[in-house]
N, C-alpha and C positions, 0 to 999 in steps of 0.2 A: 504494500500500500504506500502511496505517496505521502510524505510528511505533510504536504499542504492539505490534503484531504482530511487527515487526522486533525490538524489544527483548526480547520474550518468547522468540523463537526463539534469540537470542544467549544469553540467561540460562539457559534451561531445556533447550536442545537437547542431545542426547546423542551428537553426533558433531562432529568437528572441522570438518566442512563447515558445520554449523549456526553454529558460532562465527565462521566467516569469511564467511558469506553476507551480502550487502547488496542491497537493492532498487535499481533504477535511479532510482526516485523514490519519495517518501513524502509523506504528509500527516499533520498532527497533529490529526486529528479524533477525537472520542470517545475521549479518553485513558483513560477508565474509572476505576475505584476505585483509590485508593492502595494499593500493595502493602506488606504488613507485613513481618514477620521472615522471612528466608530462611536456613536453616541452611547450605546449600552450593549452589553452582551445579550445573546439570546437567553431567555429564561422561561421556564414553565410558569403557568399561572400560580400566584401565591409566593413566588420566589423572586419577584422583581426587586430591583434596587430601590431602597428607600431614599427619599430626597433630603432627609435630615439625619443627624447622628445623635440621637437622644438616649441610646442605650448606655446604661451604667453597669459595670461588672459588679457582681454581688460581693460583699465583704467576706473576708476569710472566715469570720465567726459563723457565717451561715452555711458553710460548705458541708456540714454534717448532713444536711438535707439532700437526698439524691436528686430531686428535681432542680435544686439550685445548682448542683454540679452539672446537671444536664444543660441548664441554660448557659452556664459558662462555656461548655463545649460547643454550644450553638454559635457563640461568638467566634470561637476558633474555627469551626467548620465554615463559617461565612468567609473568613480570611483565606482559608485554603481554596475555596471555590473561586474567589476573586483572583488569587495568585495564579491558578492554573489557566483561567481565562486570559489573564494578562500575558502569560507565557505563550499561549496560542496566538495572541495578537502580535507579540514580538516576532514569532516565526513567520507570520503572514506579512509583516511590514518590512522586516530586514532580510529580504530575500537574497541580497548580495553580500551578506555578512559571511565571514570565514566559515567553512564547513565545521571546523572544530567548535566554534561558538554555537552553531545551530544544533549540533549533536548534544552539546552540554545542556542547552535549553530544553531540548526534547526529553533528555533523561530526567532533568529536574521536574518537568511537567508530569512525567509518569510517577515520580515520587510524591508529588503534591496530590495526585489522584489517590495514591495509597493512603496518605494521611487523611484525606477526606473520607474515604471508605471506613477507616478505623474510627474516626470521630462519629460518623453517622451510626455505626453499629453500637458504639458505647452509649450514644445519646438515647437510642431506642431502649437499651437495657435500663436506662435511668428514667424512662418515661417521657422523653422529649422528642419531638419530630422537627425536622428542618422546616422553617417557615412559621413556627409558632411566635417568633419575635421578628421585628423588622430587620431586614438585611441591609446594613449600611453600605453605602457606595463610595466612601471617602477614598479608599485605595484606588478604585477605578478612576475616579475623577482626578486624582493626583497623578496617576501614571499613564493613563491612556493617551495623552498628547505626546508621549515620548518620541523625540525627533531622531534619535540615533541609538545604536547599540550601547555606546558609552553611557548615554542617559539612562537606558534601561538597567544596566548593571549598577550604576550609582544609586538608583532609587530602589530597585528590587533587592539585589543581593546585599549591597553594602549598607542599606538603610533598613528596610522592612525586615529582611531575613536576619540581619545582624541583631536587630532588636529582639527577634524571636528566640535568640540564644538565651536572653535574660528571661523572657516570659515563660518559655518552656521549662527552664530549670526551676524558676520560682513556683510555677503551678504544680510541677511534679512533686516538689517538696510539700506543698500544701495538701495535695491529694493523699500522700502517704501519711500526713499528720492526722487525717480523718479516716484512715484505714482503707482508702480506695486504691489498692495496688494495681488493679486493671487499668485505670485511667493513667496512673503514674507511669506505667510501662509504655503506654502509647506516647506520652509526652517525652519520655526518654528517647524513643525512636525518632520522634520529630526533631528533638535537639541534635541527635547524632547526624541526621540528614542535613540539618541547617548548617552545621559546621562545614560540610562539603559544599553546600550551595554558596556560602560566603566565600570559601576558598576559590571556587570557580569564578565568581564575580570579581574577586580581587585580581586574579590572574589577567582577566581581560581588561579591567579598568587600568591596571598598571601598563598594559601593552598599548592602550589607546590614548591615555592622558598625556598632556604636555609635560615635558621634563622641566624641572626647576622648582616649582612649589613643592612643599611637603605633601605627603599623602593626605594629611588632615586638611590642609588648605585646598588641595585639589578636590577632595570629596565635598567640602563645604561649597566651593564655587560651582560644582556640578549640580547642586540641588536647586529645584525651581520652587519659588514661593507657592504656598505658605510653608513648605517643608524646611526644616532646619536639621542640623545634626542631632538635635535632641531626640528626633524620631529614631535614631540608630541605637538608642538605649531603651531598655524596658524596665521591669521591676527587678531591683538588684543589679548587679553588674558582674557578668561572667567573664573574668579575665582568662581563665583557662580555656574556655571554648574559643575565645578570640585568638589566643595563642595557637591553638591547634588549627585554626583556619588560616594561619599565616600572617595575621595582622601584626605589624611591628610594634614593639613595646612602646615606642615614643607615641605612636598614633593611639594606642590603647589607653595610655595614661592621660593623654590630652582629651580624648573623648570622655573618660571617666570624670574629669574635672570640668568638662564643658557645660555651660548653662546658657540657655537661650530662651527668649520669649518672642512673640510675634508682633509685628507692626511697629517696631521701634528702629529708627535709623542708628547705626553704630557711630560711636566716637572713636577716632584713632588716637591712641596715646603713645607718646615717645618720651623716654627718659633722656632728655638732653639738658643736663644741669649746668650749662655753660653761659646762660644769658648774662648773669651779673658779671661773671669773670670777663667775658668777651667785650662787654660794654665798657669795662674799666681799663681797656688796653688801647694804646695808640697803634693804629694800623691793624692788619689782619691778625686774628687770634688763632693760635694753634694750641690745643690743649696739651699740657705736659703729660708725661707718662702716668703720673699719679692720678690725675683727673680722668684719664682714659680708663685706667684700671677700675677706679671707683664707679664710673659709668657702667662698665661691663658687669661689675659685681651686683649693682643695684637695679639693673634695667627692668626687672620683672615687677618692681614695687608698684607701678601705677595700676597693675591688675587688681590690687586689693581696694582701691578707691574707685574702680570702674564699675559700670553696669555690666550685667552678664552678656549683653548683646555686643559689647564693644570689642575693639581690636587693640592689642598691645604689640608694638614693634620691638623685636629683640635682635641682637646681633648673632646669637647662637641659641640653639634649642635647649631648653631646660632638660636635664637628665630625666630618664624614666623614673629613677628612684625618687627624685625630688617631686615630680608630678604625683607619684604614688603617695608620698607623705602628705602632700596637700589634699589629695582626694580623700585619703583615709581620715583626715581631720575635718573634712567638710568645708575646706577652703577652696571651693571651685573657682577657677580663673577663667576669664573669657578667652576668646581665640587669640593666640599669639602667632605672629608672622615673622619668620626669620628674614632679616635683611642683613646679609653678611657685612661685617665691618661697621665702623662708627663714623665714617666719613662719606661724603658724596650724597647726591640726591637719591631718595627712595624711588625705585622704578615704579611707575604708575600701576603696572600689572601686579605688583606685589600684594596690593589690597584689592580683593576681587569685587567688593561691593560697588555698584554703580553710583550710589548716592550715599553721602555721609552727613551725619548731624553736625559734626565739628572735627577739626584736627587740633589736638591738644598736646603740645610739647610741655616739658617741664620749664616753661618760661619762654616767651617769644624773644629771640635775639638773632644775631646774624647767622649762626650755625643752624639754628632751628629752621629759619626761613630757607636757607640753602638746601637743607635735607628734605623738607616737607612741602616745598612749593608745588611739587608735581601732583599732590593730593588736593590742593586747595580748590581747584575748579569744581570738584565734586562736593564740596562742603557747603551745607546750607548756612553755616555761621562763618562769616568772613574773618580772616585774621585782622587784628588791629593794624593800623598803618605803621609802616616801618619807623616813622618819626616818633611814635609813641613809646618805643622800646626803652629809650634812655630815660624818659620821664617816669614811666610806670615802675621801673626797677631801681630808681634812685632813692636812697635813704633821705636825701634832702627834700624830696617831694612831700614827705609826710611830717616834717617838722612844722609845727604850728597848726596842723589840721584840727587838733582837738580844740584849740582856742576858737577857731572859726565855727565849729559845730555847736558849742555851748550846750545848754539844756542839761540832761543828766550827767554830761561829762564835766560839769563844773562843781559837782558835789564835793563837800569838804573831806570826805573819807578817801578821796583819790589823791594822787600826787599833786602837790602845789607847784606854782611857777618856779620856786626855788630849786626844785628837783628835776627840772626839765632842761633839755639841751637847746643849742642854737646852731645855725649854719654860719660857717666862716669861709670866705673866698680868697683870703690871702694869709700869708704866714703870720703877719702881725695881728690880724683879726683872730686867728686861731689861738695864739699865745695869750692875747687879751681875754678871750673867752675862758681859757683855762684859769687865769687869775680871778676872774669874776666868780667862777664856781668855787674856787678855794676860799674866797672871801665869804661865801655862803656856808662854809663849813665842810665842803667836800674835799678831803685830802687827796683822794684818787679820782682821776678823770679818764674817760675813754674817748679817743678820737677815731671816728669811723670814716672810711672812704665811701663815697656815694654808692659805688658798685663793688660789692664784695659779698661773700657767702658766710654762712654760720661759722663764727670763730676765726674767720680770715678777713683780711682787709681792715684790720683795726689794731690800734696800739693803746695799751693801758699805761697811763702816765702816773707814776707814783709821786710821793711828796717831793723828791729831789729832781724830778724830771721837768721837761723832756730831756732825755740824754741826747748826745750828738747823733747817735744812730736814729733815734726817733725824730729828731729835727730833719734829718736827711729824708726819712720816709715821708714826713709831712710835706716837705718841699716837692718831692717827686709826685706825690699824689695830687697836690694842688696844680702842678704843672700839667699833668695828664688829664685829671678829671675836673679841675676847676673849682672844687669846693670840698669841704669836709663837714662832718657833724661832730660837735663837741658836747659831750654829755657827762653828768656825774656817774661815777662807778658806785651804784647803789648796793646796799647790803641785801642781796637777793635771798628770799626765803623759798620761793618756787616760781616756776615759769608757767604761764597759761597760754593756751592757743585757741583763738576763735576761728573755727573753720566755717567758711561761708561760701555761697555760690551767688553770682551776680548775673542777672539776665540782661539782654541787650538794652532794655529800657532803663537799667540802673537800679532796679529793685533787688535788694540783697536779702538772702535768707540765711539765717544762722543755722547751720547744720548741726553744730555740736560745739561745746566748749570743753576743753580737756587740759590735762597737765602733761607737759613734756619735760624732759630731763636734759640738763647740760652740765658740762664739766667746768672747772674754774676759768677756763679760757673762753667759755661760751660755745664750745663745740657740742653738737647734738650727741646725746648718749642713748636716748630712747623715749618711751612714753608710758605713762600709767593709763591703762585702758579703763573705760567706764566713765560714769558721771564725775564731774569735777568735785562735787561735794564729797564723794567717797575717796577721791584720789589725794586730797590734801589733809593737812593736820587740822584737828578740830578748831584750833585758834584761827586758822585761815578761813575755815567755813563760817565761823561766827562773824568775821569781818565781811565776807561776801553777802551774808544774809542778815546783817545788822542785829546780831545776837538773837536771831529768830523773830525779830519784830517786823522785818521787811524781807521776806524770802525772795522777792523778785527784784531787789535793787541792783544786783550785779547783772541780771538779765536785761534790765533797762539800759544799763551802761553799754553792754556788749551789743545790744540791738541798735542803739543810737549810733554807735561807732561803725557798725557794719553798714548801716544806711548811708552814712556820710561817705565812707570809703567807696561803696558801690556807685554812688552818683559820680564820684570823681573818676573812677576807672572807666565807667561807661562813656563819659565825655571824651575819653581818649580812644574809644572804639573797642574796648575789651569787654568780653563777657565770659564767665566761667568761674572756676574755683579761685578763691582768694583766702590767704591765711593772714591773720592779724595776731602778732605775738605781743604779749604783755607780761608783767611780772608783779608779784607781791613782794614787798621789801619792808625793811625796818627803817623808820626815819631816825633822825638824830636823837629823838626822845625815847626811842625804843618801841614805839607803837607801830602797828602794821598799817600799810597803805597799799592800794592797788594802783599801779601804773598801767592803764589799759592798752596803751599803744606804745610799743617799743619799736617794732618794725612791721612793715606790710610786705607780704610776698604775693605779687600779682601773678599767680600760677598755682597749680596743684602743689601741695606741700606734704611733708611727712606726717603732719597732723591729719590730713585727709586720709592718708594710708592708715594711720592709727585708728581713726574713726571707723573705716571699713573693716578692720580686723576686730574692733570691739563689738561690732554688730554680730559677729559669729559666736560670741561667748554666751553661755547659758546664763540666765538671770542670777544675780547674786554672786557670781564667780569673780575672782580677782585676776587681773591680767597685766602682764608687763610685756612690752615690746622693746627689744634691746638691739642696738647697733653695736657690734663688737669688732675690734681690730684683730686681725690674725696675729699681729705682733704681741697681743696681750694673752694669747692662749698659752697653756702650760708647755714647757720645753718639749719638743718632739711630738706634740699633739697637733694633728691636722684639724681643719674645720669639720670635716666629716666625723672624725673621732669625738671631738668635743660635743657636737650636736647629738651624737649617739649616746654619750654619757648623760646629757640632759634628758633625753627621751627615756632612758632607763630609770632616771630618778623621778620622772613624772609620767607614769604610764598613761596612754591615751584613754580618755573616757568621754563619750558623747551621750546625751540624753535629751528627753523632751520631744515635743512634736510641734514644729519640725525639729530634728535632732540638732543640738548645738554643743559647742565644746565646753565640757565641764572640767577637764583636766588634760594637760599634755604640754609637751615642748615641741613646737613645730617650726622647722626652718622656713622662713618666708622668702629667702633667696637661696640659690642652689649652693650648698656647701662644697659640692664637688667641683664647682667652677670658681670658687672664691680665690681671688688673688691678693686682695688687701683687706676687705671687710666682709662681714656677713651679718645677717639679721636673724633674730630668734624670737618667737612668740612663746611666752610661758603663761599657763593658765592653771590656777589651783583654787582651792577653797579659800585660802587666805594668801595675801601678798607674801607673808613670811615664808610660806611653803614654796612659792615660786622662786624666791631669793635663795632658799636652801638648795634647790635643784641647780640653780645657776652657779652657786658656790661650789657644788660638787663637780660641775663640768668645766667652769671657767673662773677660778678664784679671783684673778686680777680684775676681770670684767665685773664680777659681782661686787668687789670693793668699790669700783668706779661708780656703779649704779647706786650703791648704798650711800656714797658721799653725795651724789646728786639728789638723793632722797632725803639727805640730812639724817640718815639712820646710822647707828653704830655698826662697825664691821662685825661679822660673825666671830664668836669666841674661837680662840685657837684650839 
C-alpha cells in the first residue's frame, strides 16, 4: 500500500476505525502533490473538534475514583488522536522531505495508533467512552499551519512530545499511588516511545536548523505564537528521559529554569557596567582587565531582576551544573543568549524576537550604545539621547535636588544642611569646601568624581589632608571631568537602597526599599534581603517609623524622593529602573538621622537584583546576598569548592504553594567561571544561621559581611 493512501485514510477518515487502521506494509511511491491548508481532520459524529479549551484535568486526590481516571485518559486519548492526524498531515504536505524523515514519521504514526488503542481499551475498563467530554483542538490549531518539516519537528517532537516525557512519568506515578498498575504500565510504554520520538525530532531539527545559535535559542525562535518553550515542559521535569533522547545538558538545564508567559514583549538586558567609568575618561575608553573580568563574572545578574519573558545577553553559556543549582532552588532565569566576547556590536540575529519592549544595559554610555544599537530599531522604548548620558550618570546632577523638592524631604529627622555636600569646579573651590565642612565639625571629608563607581573615583580626606597625592588626583579629575562633589564623611550606621522604576511620563514607582552592605571604602559587599524594617537594628527602625507613632514617615520621604528623581530623569529621555542610595548615620550629638539621597544610579542596580532574589524567599525567612572576592577564599579553595561547603552547611529546602526557598546556599553567578568575584544567596530561619554557613565556607568573607552589618565576628 502507498504511504499516501494510508495517511489520507488516517487524516480524512470519518470513523475511529479509519484513524486506527494501519497496513501490514507500505511503500513511499508516488507521494503526489503537497497538501495545502486543512481546516479540520475528518471525524465521526460526536468526535468533532471543540472550539474552546475548557477542560480541566481532575486533581490527584480524586484519582481513586475509576471514572475520574477514565476521564483523565480521555484527555490523553484526544492528544494521541490529534498527534496521529497531524503526522498524517505532515506526510501529505512534505512530500519532498528526505525518505528517512518520512519513514520516521510513519513509524511514529503507527506508535501513536498503538497508544490510542491502549488508552481506549483502558478507558472502557474504567467506564468511559471517547466523546463523553469535549475534544479540544488546540494542538491542531497550533500545528496545522506548519510550513516546513523543521517547523513540524520543532513543534511536535521537541515541544509537545518532549512535554509528554514529564506528563507520562508524572501520571504513571500517580496511577501507581492509587493502585492502578494497568494504567501505569500503559503510561510507561508511552514514555519509552516518546523518548524515541524526541530523539528522532532532535536529529532532524539539528540537521535543518541554522548553525550559530544554541539549540535552546534555535528551538525558541522556531516556535510560532502563542507557543513558547514553556509548552516543552509538563508536570515535573524528566531530566533522565531528556538525556536518553539526546538533548544536551546545557539545553536541558536552560529549559528547566525557563519561565515564560504570553502576550508580553521581552526586554533585552546586558550587563555593561562601564557607563560611569567611560564617561569619566578623556577620549575612547577601553576597559582594563579587571573590569572585563568583573563583567564576565557578573553578567548573569540582570536575570534575577528581569521578567520571565525577557532576554539576558551573556558572553558565555552558564554551566549545566550552575543552571541545575538555580533550577533546583526555584530561581528560574529567563532566556539567555550567548554573544561571544565583550566587545563589538551585538549581531541583530542574535535576538530572535521581532519586537522588543526595551533594550536595557547596565547604564547607557558609549560602550553600551556601540554594543546594543543594532537592537534599538526593534525596541518600543527608545534609548535616551546620547547627550543625556553624562548628565544622568553625574554625581553633580543630584547635589541640591533635595532642597528643590522640599515637602517631606525637609523634615527635621533627616540630615540638615550642615551634613550635606556641594559641587566644586576648581581646585581652590574644592579646598575651600573642605575647610567649610571642617568648620562645621566634620574632621573627615570625601571628594567624589562626577563619574565613578561604588568605592572608586573618590578620595577620603583625613584631618591632615589632602596629601600631595590627593591634590594630584583632585587636579586631574577637575581637568578631565570639570567638577567634583565635596561631602562630609558621615558616621555610617547602615546603607539603604530605594529601588524604583520610572515610566516615560516620569511617574516613579517605589518597588522596594532595602538594606545593602558596604565595606569601609564604600565598596559593595552584599544585601540583606527582605523588608527594611527586618533588615536593620531596632534603633534604626524606630527612627524610620518615629518610635511607632508614624509608621509611614520614611515611606513618604522615599516616595517624594522617587517622584522628584523620576521627573528629572524623564526630562532627559530615560525610562526604566533607577536606584537611589541613602544612609542612616550618627550626627555629632550621637543621634540617628537619615540621609535619603547619597547617590542616584540611573540604571538597573544590584538593589534591583537583591529585590528579585528576595521575592523567591519563603515568608519569614532571613536572606543574605553576598558578593565575594576569590582572593578572600581560604588558601587553595576554589569558588566551586567554597560554594559546595556553603551548600553543605545549609541544605536546600523549599516549601509552600507556590514553592519558595526556605533554606539553602545558592550561587547566583557561575562559580565554575569565576575569575575574580562570585555571588552567593544564603537563606535560613535566622540571619545568624546564614552567617554561620558563610563562616564555614568563607571565613574572611563572613568577617567582611559581619563588619558591614556592624555585628561581632564569630567566636574563634
